[in-house]
C-alpha positions as CSV (number, residue, x, y, z in Angstrom):
1,M,29.1,-53.5,10.4
2,V,27.1,-55.6,7.3
3,I,29.0,-57.8,5.1
4,S,27.6,-58.4,1.8
5,S,28.3,-61.2,-0.6
6,G,26.5,-61.5,-3.9
7,E,22.2,-62.1,-3.2
8,W,23.3,-62.3,0.5
9,V,23.5,-59.2,3.2
10,V,24.4,-60.6,6.7
11,Y,24.6,-58.1,9.4
12,H,26.4,-58.5,12.5
13,P,23.9,-57.8,15.7
14,R,24.4,-54.9,17.8
15,T,21.7,-53.1,19.6
16,M,19.2,-52.1,17.4
17,K,18.2,-48.9,19.3
18,E,21.5,-47.8,18.2
19,Q,20.7,-47.6,15.1
20,G,17.9,-44.6,15.9
21,S,17.0,-43.7,12.5
22,M,13.3,-42.8,11.6
23,A,13.4,-43.7,7.9
24,A,13.9,-47.5,9.8
25,V,10.8,-47.4,11.3
26,F,8.9,-46.2,8.2
27,E,10.9,-48.8,6.0
28,R,8.2,-50.4,4.0
29,Q,5.3,-48.9,5.8
30,W,4.5,-47.3,1.9
31,L,3.9,-50.9,0.8
32,H,1.6,-51.6,4.0
33,A,0.1,-48.5,2.8
34,L,-0.7,-49.6,-1.1
35,A,-1.8,-52.5,-0.2
36,L,-4.7,-51.5,1.6
37,A,-5.7,-48.8,-0.8
38,V,-5.6,-51.4,-3.3
39,M,-8.0,-54.0,-1.1
40,L,-10.3,-51.5,0.8
41,P,-11.1,-50.4,-2.3
42,I,-12.3,-53.9,-3.5
43,L,-13.7,-55.4,-0.1
44,W,-16.5,-52.0,-0.7
45,L,-17.3,-53.3,-3.5
46,I,-17.7,-56.7,-3.1
47,G,-20.2,-55.4,0.1
48,V,-22.5,-53.1,-1.9
49,N,-22.6,-56.0,-4.4
50,C,-24.1,-59.0,-2.5
51,V,-26.6,-58.6,-1.3
52,C,-26.2,-60.4,2.2
53,F,-23.8,-58.0,3.1
54,H,-26.7,-56.2,3.6
55,R,-29.4,-58.3,5.8
56,G,-29.2,-59.7,9.2
57,E,-28.0,-58.0,12.6
58,L,-26.6,-59.3,15.7
59,W,-27.6,-57.1,19.4
60,G,-28.8,-54.5,17.0
61,I,-25.6,-54.1,14.9
62,S,-26.3,-54.8,11.1
63,T,-23.8,-56.8,9.5
64,W,-22.9,-54.1,7.3
65,N,-21.5,-52.7,9.8
66,W,-20.1,-55.7,12.1
67,F,-18.1,-56.1,9.1
68,W,-16.6,-53.3,8.2
69,I,-15.8,-53.8,12.4
70,A,-14.2,-56.9,11.6
71,V,-11.9,-55.6,8.2
72,E,-10.8,-51.9,10.7
73,I,-9.2,-53.9,14.1
74,P,-7.1,-56.0,12.0
75,I,-6.1,-52.7,10.4
76,A,-5.5,-51.0,13.6
77,H,-4.0,-54.1,15.5
78,Q,-1.4,-54.6,13.2
79,V,-0.3,-50.5,12.8
80,F,-0.6,-50.8,16.8
81,V,2.4,-53.3,16.1
82,W,3.7,-51.8,13.6
83,F,4.5,-48.6,15.7
84,C,5.5,-50.5,18.9
85,W,7.6,-53.1,17.3
86,R,9.4,-50.6,15.1
87,T,9.8,-47.5,17.5
88,E,11.3,-50.1,20.3
89,L,13.3,-51.7,18.0
90,H,14.6,-48.3,16.8
91,R,13.9,-45.2,19.8
92,G,13.4,-47.8,23.0
93,L,10.6,-45.8,22.8
94,I,8.1,-48.1,24.8
95,N,10.6,-49.1,27.2
96,R,11.9,-45.1,28.2
97,V,8.2,-44.3,27.7
98,F,7.0,-47.2,30.4
99,G,10.3,-48.9,31.9
100,R,9.8,-51.6,33.0
101,H,6.5,-52.6,32.3
102,G,6.3,-51.2,28.5
103,F,6.0,-55.2,27.1
104,A,3.9,-55.8,29.8
105,I,1.4,-53.1,28.8
106,Y,2.4,-53.6,25.2
107,A,1.3,-57.3,25.4
108,A,-2.0,-56.9,27.2
109,F,-3.4,-54.3,24.3
110,F,-2.4,-57.3,22.4
111,T,-4.8,-59.6,23.7
112,V,-7.2,-56.9,23.0
113,F,-6.7,-56.4,19.5
114,L,-6.4,-60.7,19.5
115,V,-9.2,-62.0,20.7
116,G,-11.4,-58.5,19.4
117,R,-11.0,-60.1,16.5
118,L,-11.9,-63.1,17.1
119,F,-15.0,-61.8,18.8
120,V,-16.2,-60.1,16.0
121,I,-15.8,-62.3,13.6
122,S,-17.9,-64.7,15.1
123,A,-20.9,-62.3,15.4
124,L,-20.8,-61.7,11.8
125,S,-21.1,-65.0,11.2
126,I,-23.4,-65.2,13.2
127,A,-25.4,-61.9,11.8
128,S,-24.8,-63.4,8.8
129,R,-25.4,-67.0,8.8
130,E,-26.4,-69.1,6.4
131,T,-25.4,-66.8,3.1
132,L,-22.6,-69.3,2.0
133,L,-24.4,-71.4,-0.3
134,A,-23.2,-74.8,0.5
135,N,-23.5,-77.6,2.1
136,H,-24.0,-76.9,5.5
137,V,-22.5,-80.8,7.1
138,L,-19.7,-79.9,4.7
139,L,-19.1,-76.4,5.9
140,K,-18.5,-77.6,9.5
141,S,-17.3,-80.2,8.5
142,L,-14.7,-78.4,7.1
143,A,-14.5,-75.8,10.2
144,V,-13.1,-79.0,12.4
145,V,-10.7,-79.9,9.7
146,V,-9.2,-76.1,10.2
147,S,-9.4,-76.4,13.5
148,V,-6.6,-79.1,13.3
149,P,-3.6,-77.1,12.5
150,V,-4.4,-73.7,14.2
151,A,-4.8,-76.3,17.5
152,Y,-1.3,-77.6,16.8
153,L,0.1,-74.1,16.6
154,M,-1.3,-73.3,19.6
155,Y,0.2,-76.2,21.3
156,S,3.5,-75.4,19.2
157,V,4.1,-71.7,20.3
158,A,3.0,-72.9,24.0
159,R,5.3,-75.9,23.8
160,Y,8.1,-74.8,21.8
161,F,8.5,-71.4,20.7
162,G,7.0,-69.1,24.1
163,I,3.8,-67.2,24.1
164,L,6.1,-63.9,24.3
165,R,8.3,-64.1,21.5
166,A,5.1,-64.9,19.1
167,Y,3.7,-61.3,21.2
168,G,7.8,-60.0,19.2
169,A,9.2,-59.8,23.2
170,D,12.1,-59.8,20.8
171,H,12.2,-56.3,19.9
172,F,12.1,-55.1,23.7
173,D,14.3,-57.7,25.4
174,E,17.2,-58.4,23.9
175,S,18.0,-61.9,25.2
176,Y,15.5,-63.3,22.9
177,R,17.7,-62.3,20.0
178,S,20.6,-64.7,20.8
179,K,18.0,-67.6,20.7
180,P,18.0,-69.6,17.1
181,L,15.4,-69.9,15.4
182,E,12.6,-73.0,16.1
183,H,12.4,-76.0,13.7
184,R,10.0,-78.0,16.4
185,G,6.0,-78.9,16.6
186,I,4.4,-77.1,14.1
187,Y,7.9,-74.8,13.1
188,R,9.5,-78.6,11.1
189,F,6.7,-78.0,8.0
190,T,7.1,-73.5,8.0
191,S,8.8,-71.5,9.5
192,N,5.9,-68.8,9.4
193,G,3.6,-70.6,11.4
194,M,1.1,-67.8,13.3
195,Y,0.7,-66.1,9.6
196,T,0.1,-70.2,7.2
197,F,-2.2,-71.5,10.4
198,G,-2.3,-68.8,13.2
199,L,-5.2,-66.5,10.9
200,M,-7.2,-69.9,9.7
201,A,-9.0,-69.5,12.8
202,L,-10.7,-66.5,11.5
203,Y,-12.5,-69.2,9.1
204,I,-13.5,-71.4,11.3
205,P,-16.6,-69.4,12.6
206,A,-17.4,-68.7,9.3
207,L,-17.6,-72.0,8.0
208,W,-19.4,-73.1,10.7
209,Y,-22.0,-70.4,10.3
210,A,-22.2,-71.0,6.4
211,S,-21.4,-66.9,6.7
212,R,-20.1,-65.3,2.9
213,P,-19.5,-61.9,5.1
214,A,-17.6,-63.2,7.7
215,L,-15.3,-65.2,4.8
216,V,-14.7,-62.2,2.9
217,A,-13.5,-60.8,6.5
218,A,-11.3,-63.6,7.1
219,V,-9.9,-64.1,3.9
220,F,-9.1,-60.4,4.0
221,G,-7.4,-60.9,7.7
222,H,-5.1,-63.8,5.9
223,L,-4.2,-61.5,3.6
224,Y,-3.3,-58.8,5.3
225,I,-1.1,-60.4,7.6
226,W,1.6,-61.4,4.9
227,V,1.4,-57.7,4.4
228,H,2.0,-57.1,7.6
229,Y,5.1,-59.8,7.5
230,F,6.1,-58.6,4.0
231,T,6.7,-54.8,5.4
232,T,7.3,-55.2,8.8
233,E,8.2,-58.7,10.7
234,A,10.4,-59.2,7.5
235,P,12.5,-56.1,7.6
236,D,13.0,-56.7,11.2
237,M,13.7,-60.1,11.7
238,R,17.0,-59.4,9.4
239,R,18.3,-57.0,11.6
240,I,16.9,-58.8,15.0
241,Y,19.0,-62.1,14.3
242,G,21.1,-61.1,11.6
243,I,20.4,-62.5,8.3
244,S,18.6,-61.0,5.5
245,S,15.0,-61.3,4.5
246,T,15.3,-63.8,1.4
247,A,17.2,-66.4,3.7
């Protein structure tokens, strides 16, 4: 049931799999593709015109290659999450294929992508260290400052929000859909703690090692997670929790 009143649209909570529309699976993904079509050429132009992207290496892998790996992993990660979330939410695909192990398998791959993002941007930072022309003491101090909200976010997720819910368990398990939105811990200040503060973790190695390519990759990752929010998570929140994305 859908009730419309002015700019507000309220969706009556129900089993999402009953909707089953492939159009819903791909909702707003043209915007996702458009964002990448704009962002990737900009990254290419920045890279080819900056000498520091073509100097340095780590473990035999050049800065240039580390940079593009640091770009490709977030893209693969967020496409993977979109596919799993939407096909499970609207088609019940993951649990239908893998049974009761569906979410665990998804979460394992999610963790690999998450750790991979931090690992690769750290490797990129080391490969291209001291390419950011700024006072190194100041940069290291900023890295420490940035780590504070990141640590508070991790605490808030573990203590209040729940790690499984942060992984997107509400797309797989309907029991999560009756839980209220979280307003404790860091969520007192923002409803999007993971996107606002979680991705700031990418800046820490870039600042610590004074790496310009890593800083560019971190900015891309932070901007790109908001693409995921507006094209994937916001529509899903509207359906799962029964409120419009403008709420």
